[in-house]
C-alpha positions, -999 to 999 in steps of 0.1 A, spaced: 604 94 -829 576 115 -815 561 146 -830 556 180 -815 520 170 -808 530 141 -785 556 163 -767 528 189 -761 505 162 -747 532 148 -724 540 183 -711 503 189 -704 499 156 -685 530 164 -664 516 199 -656 482 184 -647 498 159 -623 518 187 -607 487 208 -603 467 180 -587 496 172 -563 499 210 -554 461 212 -548 462 182 -524 491 195 -503 480 215 -472 489 251 -475 481 269 -442 483 306 -440 507 303 -411 525 275 -394 508 267 -360 531 275 -330 542 244 -311 529 241 -275 542 222 -246 525 208 -215 541 231 -190 524 216 -160 539 182 -167 573 198 -174 571 217 -141 563 186 -121 591 167 -138 615 196 -130 604 197 -94 611 160 -90 645 162 -107 657 192 -87 638 186 -54 631 224 -55 600 246 -57 595 256 -93 574 287 -102 543 279 -123 517 301 -141 482 292 -128 449 303 -141 459 320 -174 433 321 -201 434 296 -229 448 324 -252 482 320 -234 504 293 -249 536 277 -234 558 272 -265 590 260 -249 601 246 -215 636 236 -205 658 231 -174 693 243 -181 724 236 -160 751 262 -154 777 247 -131 759 238 -99 731 263 -106 701 255 -127 677 277 -147 641 268 -154 630 285 -186 595 287 -201 585 308 -232 549 319 -234 529 332 -264 506 360 -252 470 367 -263 483 397 -283 508 375 -302 538 387 -282 562 366 -262 573 365 -225 600 344 -210 599 330 -175 633 322 -160 639 309 -125 675 306 -114 680 279 -88 712 283 -68 733 252 -63 746 241 -29 775 266 -30 756 292 -50 761 328 -40 730 351 -39 752 380 -51 753 363 -85 716 366 -89 716 404 -95 739 403 -126 720 372 -139 687 391 -136 702 422 -152 714 400 -181 679 388 -186 662 422 -185 690 442 -203 696 478 -194 660 485 -186 650 515 -165 631 510 -133 593 514 -139 578 505 -105 566 474 -86 540 447 -89 526 431 -58 516 395 -65 510 365 -42 525 384 -13 557 392 -31 571 425 -46 584 424 -82 606 451 -96 596 461 -131 618 475 -159 614 489 -194 641 489 -221 627 513 -248 647 503 -278 635 478 -287 606 479 -263 611 451 -238 596 448 -204 608 428 -174 597 419 -139 623 407 -113 618 388 -80 652 384 -64 640 369 -31 620 340 -45 615 309 -24 640 281 -21 672 301 -29 661 312 -63 653 343 -83 627 348 -111 627 370 -141 598 375 -165 608 394 -197 598 400 -233 581 422 -258 546 420 -244 525 449 -231 525 460 -195 491 445 -189 503 411 -202 534 412 -181 513 420 -151 489 392 -159 517 366 -161 534 378 -129 501 378 -110 495 342 -122 528 329 -109 527 305 -80 553 284 -62 542 248 -56 552 250 -20 559 277 5 595 286 13 611 257 33 611 275 67 573 284 64 562 250 52 576 232 83 558 257 106 525 253 89 527 215 90 529 216 128 496 236 132 
């Protein structure tokens, strides 16, 4: 049988091993946010759907795309991207692609569902299009809505970012191609 002295030494050795293990394990101050290659995801989605997908072009390196997904809702599809902003806030980009039998009347309730019961704040002119902006004060969430986006779609940008960050993202948005009617006319020039 062991003595209290050997029990004490065994305990100290176990504590020392645990401390060495604990010191070797990485302990970051915060977990880094996952990022996705949104350009690759956008190209894949355009190939899958055969439609023009909105893409943020020219944002600074402080912007991070953290999630990208194509969701199906009946015959309609929704392209969704979540961005982390330079100020540490989030903005979601959602593009609703109407299916073959899709009704444009359904785009307004969909957009309102994305922006909540926000009050009209004004407009943003970007890339030759007029976006309607909203603010929901409690909690503070901003939104920008484009109901007449190319290729039978609507786009909503919403989140808890500042007005300047919302404007920066909206102004960076581009559609890969022009609306179908315009692209065929420009090809014949």
